[in-house]
N, C-alpha and C positions, 0 to 999 in steps of 0.2 A: 405629377409629382411623385418622385421616387421615394421610398423609405429606405431610411439608412441605419445600417445593424452597428450600433457601436459596439466593440469588444475592448476588453481591458486584459492585462497579462497579469497572471498570479505566476510568482515567482516562489518555487517553496525549496525545500530540502529535507529528505527522508533520514532519518540516523536512527542506529541502535540503542534504546533506551537503557539500556544496560553500561555499555562503555562509549557513546557517542560517536560512534566511529560512522561512516555515511555506508549508506545501503543503495548497493548498483543495482538496477534492472527492477524493482518494485515497480509495480504498476499502478499507475496514479489514473482514478477517474471520477467524474461529475454525474454523480448519481441521476438515472431519467434523462441522459444525453449520450450522444457518439462523442462526446468530449475525453479523451483520455492519452496519455502519454507514459513513457519509463523514465527511472532516474538514471543521469548519467554515471560514470563511475565514482564520482564526488557525492553522489546522490541527490544532487539538483536535477529539478523538473520546472519546466516552464509551460504553460496552460493560456490559451486565449479565450476568456470568456465573456459570454453577452452580458448587456447589464441585467441583473436580477438583485433580488433583495438580499436573499440566502441562497448558497450553494450546499449540497452535501459532497465532501468528499471522500471517495472511498479508496483506500491503500492495501496493496497485499502483496507478500512477495514470500515464496517457499522458504518455511522454517520459521516465520514469523506469524504473530497473530494478525490477521487483517482487522483495520481498524478504520471507523467514520468520524470524521469531523467535520462539522458546522461550520462555514467560513460567512461571515456577515460581509455585505456588500462595501462596506466601508474599509473591512481590511483589505479588501482586493483595490479599492480605489487607491487607499494610501501606498500602495507600493512595496508593504514590506515585505521580507521574506516568511514565508510560514515554514514553520518548523514541524515536522509529524514524526512522532516517535513510535518503534514501532518494537514489541517486547517480543522476544525469543520464547520458541516453544520449546520446554524443557521436554526432552524425550526421555521415556523412561524405558528401561531396557525389559524385555520380556525373553526369559529361556524357556525353549521348547525340548521337553527331551520324551525319548520314546524306547520303551522296552521292548527288546525283542523275544517274541515266546522261544521256549525252547524247541529247536527243531527235531533235536533226538528223540522225540516223545510220538513222531509220526505225523505232526499235523502239520 
């Protein structure tokens, strides 16, 4: 008798928490597995998941704060679109100045 692996499709979208715009090329992966993908130009992604009670989805993109989101099996099974909001990292500018020593003093 052969065992059958049942997989389900998780459809999601990654958007900017500030303005709701889609985030392209965000990495989306399931913790402790080799299951991963990237978002398309519209922020959409699709993962094929084996049946499990809960999933821990990790999402990251350069310039945004990485996020982990727990997804329950019922949410995956329902087929509803999972929306993930990423928050921009606020860059703080640092100005570095240097002073030249007076070269005329022979130093």
